[in-house]
C-alpha positions in Angstrom: 137.8 27.0 168.8 134.3 26.2 169.9 132.4 28.5 172.2 129.9 26.9 174.4 126.3 28.0 174.3 126.5 29.7 177.7 129.5 31.8 176.7 127.9 32.8 173.4 124.7 33.8 175.3 126.9 35.8 177.8 128.7 37.7 174.9 125.3 38.4 173.2 123.8 39.8 176.5 126.9 41.9 177.1 126.7 43.3 173.5 123.0 44.1 174.0 123.8 45.7 177.3 126.6 47.8 175.8 124.3 48.7 172.9 121.7 50.1 175.2 124.2 52.0 177.2 125.6 53.5 174.0 122.0 54.5 173.0 121.4 56.0 176.4 124.7 58.0 176.2 123.8 59.2 172.6 120.3 60.3 173.8 121.8 62.2 176.7 124.3 63.9 174.3 121.5 64.8 171.9 119.4 66.2 174.7 122.4 68.3 175.8 122.9 69.6 172.3 119.2 70.3 172.0 119.2 72.3 175.3 122.3 74.2 174.1 120.5 75.1 170.8 117.4 76.2 172.7 119.5 78.4 175.0 121.3 80.0 172.0 118.1 80.5 170.2 116.6 82.1 173.4 119.4 84.5 173.6 119.0 85.3 169.9 115.3 85.9 170.3 116.1 88.2 173.3 118.6 90.1 171.3 116.1 90.6 168.4 113.5 91.8 170.9 115.9 94.3 172.4 117.0 95.5 169.0 113.4 96.0 167.9 112.6 97.9 171.1 115.6 100.1 170.4 114.3 100.8 166.9 110.9 101.6 168.4 112.4 104.0 170.9 114.5 105.7 168.3 111.5 106.0 166.0 109.7 107.8 168.8 112.7 110.0 169.2 112.9 110.9 165.5 109.2 111.7 165.5 109.4 113.9 168.6 112.6 115.5 167.4 110.9 116.6 164.1 110.8 120.4 164.2 107.1 120.7 163.8 106.4 118.2 166.6 109.0 119.8 168.9 107.5 123.2 168.4 103.9 122.0 168.9 104.9 120.2 172.2 106.7 123.2 173.6 104.6 125.8 175.3 105.5 129.3 174.1 103.0 131.3 176.1 104.6 134.4 177.8 108.1 133.4 176.6 110.6 135.4 174.6 112.5 134.1 171.5 115.5 133.2 173.7 113.3 131.4 176.3 111.7 129.3 173.6 115.0 128.7 171.8 116.5 127.4 175.1 113.4 125.3 175.9 113.4 123.7 172.4 117.1 122.9 172.6 116.7 121.5 176.1 113.8 119.3 175.0 115.7 118.0 172.0 118.9 117.2 174.1 116.8 115.6 176.8 115.1 113.3 174.3 118.5 112.4 172.8 120.1 111.7 176.2 117.2 109.6 177.2 117.7 107.4 174.2 121.5 107.4 174.1 121.8 103.8 175.4 120.0 102.5 172.4 123.0 103.0 170.2 124.4 99.6 171.3 121.5 97.9 169.5 121.6 99.7 166.1 124.2 100.1 163.4 126.8 102.8 163.7 125.4 104.4 160.6 121.9 104.6 162.2 123.2 106.1 165.4 125.1 108.6 163.4 121.9 109.5 161.6 120.1 110.0 164.9 123.0 112.3 166.1 122.8 114.2 162.8 119.1 114.7 163.3 119.7 116.3 166.7 122.6 118.4 165.5 120.7 119.6 162.4 117.6 120.6 164.4 119.8 122.4 167.0 121.5 124.3 164.1 118.2 125.2 162.4 116.6 126.4 165.7 119.7 128.5 166.5 119.9 129.9 163.0 116.2 131.0 162.9 116.4 132.4 166.4 119.4 134.5 165.5 117.3 136.3 162.9 114.9 137.5 165.5 115.3 140.1 168.4 116.0 138.1 171.5 113.1 139.7 173.5 110.5 139.2 170.7 107.5 137.1 171.6 108.3 133.4 171.3 105.3 132.9 168.9 107.3 134.6 166.2 110.1 131.9 166.6 107.5 129.2 166.5 106.0 130.6 163.3 109.3 131.0 161.6 110.3 127.4 162.4 107.0 126.0 161.1 107.3 128.2 157.9 110.8 126.9 157.4 109.6 123.3 157.8 106.7 123.8 155.5 108.6 125.5 152.7 111.7 123.2 152.6 112.1 119.5 152.3 114.8 119.8 155.0 113.2 117.7 157.6 115.8 115.1 158.3 113.5 113.3 160.6 111.6 111.8 157.7 114.8 110.4 156.3 115.8 109.0 159.7 112.3 107.5 160.2 112.6 105.7 156.8 116.0 104.4 157.6 114.8 103.2 161.0 111.9 101.4 159.4 114.2 99.8 156.8 116.8 98.6 159.4 114.0 97.3 161.7 112.5 95.2 158.9 116.0 93.6 158.3 116.0 92.5 162.0 112.6 91.0 161.6 
């Protein structure tokens, strides 16, 4: 079987044409894959950004929930022990509620530590307030809380802050 020169050239041109079509198709596929990878990477970067922001907000919460900081931010002028107690509890709960949405970005263990911090500080405030007459000047409650914090190593906020720092570094 002998192919003529014209037929052979036609086959070669068709093969070259098909080769370029195949190359164009492969390039389009690779571009699609590249775009998909970029899109996934962008989502991952956005997720990392949101998680880091959550750790930042929870770090602020843990710092603000520390008893010494909570007492120093809450005015006690002209208040009774009960007034200050309720004000401290309200401030602590408000801070917690403001940050409750951040739990979706942190580990369940970390969120439990945040909840434990809030609950422990509520317990301590209530326990110390219960040792004082309800109508006593609020300054006495402030003093007792600050004495408690300075004489014990019971500030859970420092442990929570360390845990937040550790988890945030794992995300980075």
